[in-house]
N, C-alpha and C positions, 0 to 999 in steps of 0.2 A: 121370161121369168117375171113374176109380179113382185114388186118391192113395196114394203110398207114404209113409206118415207117418214112416218111418225116415230119409228123405232129409234131408240137412243143412239144406235150406231151411226145413224144418218143425221144427227142433230146439226153438225157443222157443215154439211154438204147437201147440195142439190144433186142427187146421185143418178147415174145411169148404170145399167148392168155392168159396164166396163169397170167402173169404180168398185162395184161390189166384188167383181172377180179379183181386183187388186187386193182388196181387204182379205179375201179368202186365201190368196197366195201368200200374203204376209203372215196370216195365221199359220199356214203350213210351215213356213220357215221357223217361226217361233216355237210352235207346238212340237216340231220334230227336232228342235235345237240345231238347225242347220245354219251354221254361221256364214256359209257362202253358197250361193245358188248359181254362180257363173252366168251362163247364157240366159237362164230364166230371169235373173235380175235385170239384165240388159233389156229383155222384152218388157218387163214391168216399167222400167224407166221410160222407154220409148212410148209405151201405152199412155202413161201419165202426161207426157209432153204432148202427145197427139190429141188427147181429149181435154187439154187444159182450157181451151176457149169454149168448151161445151158445158162447163160446170161453173156454178156461182159459189164462191167461197165467202163465208162471213168475214174472214180476214185472210189476206193474201199469205200471211205467215203460215197458215194451215197447209197451203199448197207446198210451200218451201219445206215445211216440216215433213210432210209425207215423202217428198222427193229425196230429201237428205237422209231420211231414215232408211229408205230402200237402198240408197247408195252405200250407206254404212253396212247394210247386210251383205252387199256384194264384196266390199273391200275388207270385211271383217275376218279376223282369225280369232273369233270371240273366245274360243276355249283353249287358246294357247296361253299357258301359265305365265309366260314372260310378257305377253302383250295384252292380257285381259284387262288390266287396270287402265291402260290407255283407252281401251274401247268404252270403259265406263265414262271417261271424260268426253269421248265423242258422243255417246248417247245422252249425256247430260247437256251437251251443247245443242243437241237436237231438241230436247225438252225446252231449252231456253228460247227457242224460236217463238213459242207460244206462252211460256212462263218466264219472262225475262230475268227475274230475280231468283230462279229456282236454286235451292240448296237442299242436299240430302238431310241436313240437320233440321230442316223445317218441313220435312216430307208431309207431315199430316196437315199442314196449313193450307194446302192447295186442293182445288177440285180438278179432276182429270177427265179429259175426253177419252174416247176409245183408243185412239192411236197412242195417246200418252200412257195409258195403262199398259199397252203392249211394250212400250219402251221401258217402263218401270220393271216389267217382268223380265226383260232381257238384262237389265242391270242386276236384278236379284240373282238371275241364273249365272251371270258372270262372277259375282261374288261367291256363289255356291261352288262353281267349278274351281275357283281359286282358294277354296276351303275357308273362306271368311264367312262362317256360318252365322255369326252374330249379326253382321250387316245384312246378309241375305234374308235372314228371318225377320229383321226389322222392316225391310221393304215389303216382303211377302205379306206380313200381317197388316201393313198399311193398305196394300191392294185389297186384301180380304175385307177390311173395314170399310173402305170407300165403296166397293161394289155392294156390300151388304146394306149400306145406307141408301142406295138408290131405290126410288119408289117404283121404278120400271126398268126391267132388264130384258135384253134380247138373248137369243141363243148364243151369239158370238161372245157376249159378255159373260154368260154362264160358263163358257169354255175357258175363258181366262181365269175365272174364279176357281174352277175345278183344277186347272193346271197349278194355280197358286196353292190350293189346299194339298194337292199331291206332293208338291215340293216341300211343303212344311212337314208333312208326314215323313218324307224321306230324310230330311235333315235331322229330325228328332231320332230317327232310326240310327243314322250315322253317329250322332253324339250319345247314343245309348240311353236316351230318355224314352223308353218303350211305351210308357203310359201315354205320353204326349203323342207319340207316333200313332198309337191305337186311337186316340181321341180324334186326330185329324183324319185318319182313315174312315172312322165312323161318320165324321162330318161330311166327307166327300161322298160316301154312299147315300147319306140322307139328302144332300143337295141334288145329286143325280136323279134319285127317285122322285123327289119333289118336283123336279123340272122335266120329268119324263124323258130322260136321255140316258143312253148307255155310254156316252163319251168318257173314255178312260176309266170306266167303272171296273173293268177287269183289274186295273192296277190298284184300285182301292181295296178290292177283296184280297188281292195278293198281299198288299201291305198289312192289312188287318190280320191275315193268317200268320204272317211272319212275326208280327208283334205278339200274337197269342202264343205261338210256339216258344218264342224266347222268354215269355213270361210264365212258361210252364202251365199254360191253360190247355184244356183238352177239347175245347170247342172250335177247333181251327179247320177241321176237314171240310165242312160245308163251304167255307170261304174259299178254300183251294179249288174245290169242284166248281163253284160259281165263277171263279176267275178263269179257269181253263175253258169252261163252257162258253163264256162270253167271247173269248178269243176264237174259239171254234166257230161260233155263229158269225163273227165278224170276218172270217176267212183269213185271219192272221196266223197262217200255218207255222211260219218260222218262229214268230214270237211265242206261239203256243208251245213249241218244242223247247224253246229256251226256258220258259217258265217251268215246264215239267222237269227238265234236267236240273234246274236250280233246286226245286223242291225235293227231288230224289237225292241228288248228290250233296248239296250243302246242308240240307235239313233232315236227311236220312228218312224220308217219308216213303211208305209203301202205298202207292196210289192205284186206284181202280182203272187206270188207263195207261 
């Protein structure tokens, strides 16, 4: 695998393919909202320890941060309503390895590297799962703003941005601000197209369709078709059936499939 070491994801690290694989697996944990990966996390920890002496870090705290973050994923019950807020404190402690004076109240004052954006995303998702939508939205909007200001972004960063936009659209749906939900769904579609990626594009079309249905608009069907077609192309058969059932049963749609 050829790695472009000038890409932003690699700014703090002299990377080998092994480190790239670690980033990819962390992505999967966050993207799939998997709070615990059990043996997979043990493998990641062992891999980081094994290659520690093969990478040069700008600051040793970056190594500690990466290792602590992965350990948190292993030990986390992130979406347990009773324990979620404790994990926010754990994740904030992880951020403080590289941002010593980090405070959520000063969220917009800091610049964030790639791993820090991931940690912020997990904090936002924890607030969301605990139904603290105001705090979650505030963090998600900060992530969106920070990434949007970057002069150069890589595919991995775009994935974080799309996940952020998707969660904003979902939260506004939950709190019944359908115009805002529609706005963020449109933004997600625009960003995905602009960056030539289908990553979670199916979810944006579905979210846009649902917002239009609830707003009593008639131009939703093509969005439904696009969403289901993208799931079909991606081979996500179970998710495709789930989406079809939701559209048919919850929204009483008669679909051509």
